[in-house]
C-alpha positions, -999 to +999 in steps of 0.1 A: +862-229+091+833-210+115+805-200+090+807-166+104+842-152+105+858-124+120+852-096+102+847-057+111+818-040+091+819+004+084+792+029+071+780+060+079+804+072+107+793+033+122+820+004+128+812-033+139+844-050+152+841-087+169+833-078+204+868-086+227+870-080+264+890-048+253+859-036+252+849-040+284+852-005+296+831+011+268+805-016+267+798-009+310+799+030+300+770+025+274+751+001+296+751+026+324+738+054+299+700+050+311+707+022+330+693+000+308+697-029+329+669-021+348+647-027+315+631-065+322+624-070+289+661-065+276+693-085+285+718-056+291+747-061+318+747-045+346+784-025+344+801-049+370+787-078+346+798-060+313+833-089+313+810-122+324+784-109+293+816-106+268+831-139+285+795-156+273+796-140+239+826-150+232+818-187+243+790-187+217+814-175+192+839-204+201+807-230+198+798-214+167+762-208+176+769-169+183+794-142+167+786-109+189+802-074+175+807-043+195+790-013+180+813+020+183+815+054+165+839+050+143+857+084+146+861+083+182+863+049+190+833+052+218+815+019+221+777+029+217+762-011+224+764-044+212+747-067+186+753-104+176+749-130+152+732-159+169+715-195+163+736-195+134+727-227+115+756-228+086+739-263+068+704-242+064+725-208+058+702-191+086+710-165+113+690-144+136+704-109+146+697-100+183+714-094+214+710-059+203+713-031+228+725+006+223+734+036+248+703+058+257+719+086+240+723+071+204+686+054+208+660+065+179+690+076+160+706+059+128+728+033+147+704+012+148+692+012+113+729+013+100+736-015+122+712-037+112+717-025+070+754-036+078+746-069+093+718-080+066+742-070+039+767-093+051+745-119+059+726-121+027+755-105+004+788-124+017+773-150+037+750-162+012+721-164+037+686-182+026+670-164+060+674-139+083+655-140+118+647-120+148+627-127+181+620-108+209+599-106+242+561-099+235+560-070+254+588-050+239+571-033+213+596-007+208+616-037+195+589-054+176+581-022+156+620-018+150+620-053+136+590-044+113+604-013+099+638-035+087+613-052+063+609-083+086+577-105+087+559-119+117+567-157+117+541-161+150+548-163+184+562-191+210+541-190+239+562-195+273+595-197+258+617-181+279+628-165+313+632-132+319+656-113+342+634-108+370+623-147+365+591-141+348+584-165+320+581-148+284+563-154+252+588-147+222+577-132+189+598-144+159+604-124+126+624-133+097+632-123+060+637-142+033+672-136+005+644-125-019+628-101+004+660-088+006+668-060-021+637-043-012+640-041+021+678-030+013+663+001-008+637+014+019+664+013+047+688+035+023+659+058+016+650+061+054+687+067+059+690+096+035+657+110+046+673+110+081+708+129+069+683+156+054+664+158+088+676+190+107 
């Protein structure tokens, strides 16, 4: 039995369901919204490469180290992007959250906070994880700010860690949250989401 079993997560009009080949057209459209693949600090697929992107994610799921979700508007079924549990370490009950990207039109909305809340809740409350981690490019300052807003702590920087899509070598900024920090982080995220719904 896999550590992360197939599940659909829902909250605040958002649905996270296991990524499948059926999501290819919607995921391609989401990637095209803002031409996100042109950003050198992300791994968003070009629309014509969406099927290969999904197949790679499904291979990771079969091998037990990645579980990818499609992020959808729950009412319309429109695909908004994707996110994953990855670097899944069942023996120590640790997962990382990453491979996250959204159509430009839903960035800076409640979507990312809601999705992260769902995934963190599943990791800590259902899977019983001791630690949830994140990693990002040292030049992806927006991602670093978003991770820090979740309540994660910066663990450090791994220098010369990975290749970017343009062939340059990046440093990777590592973050984590321990299970004991989750209740306070959850309360803060729920507060932020409530403030968002109250903002005209």
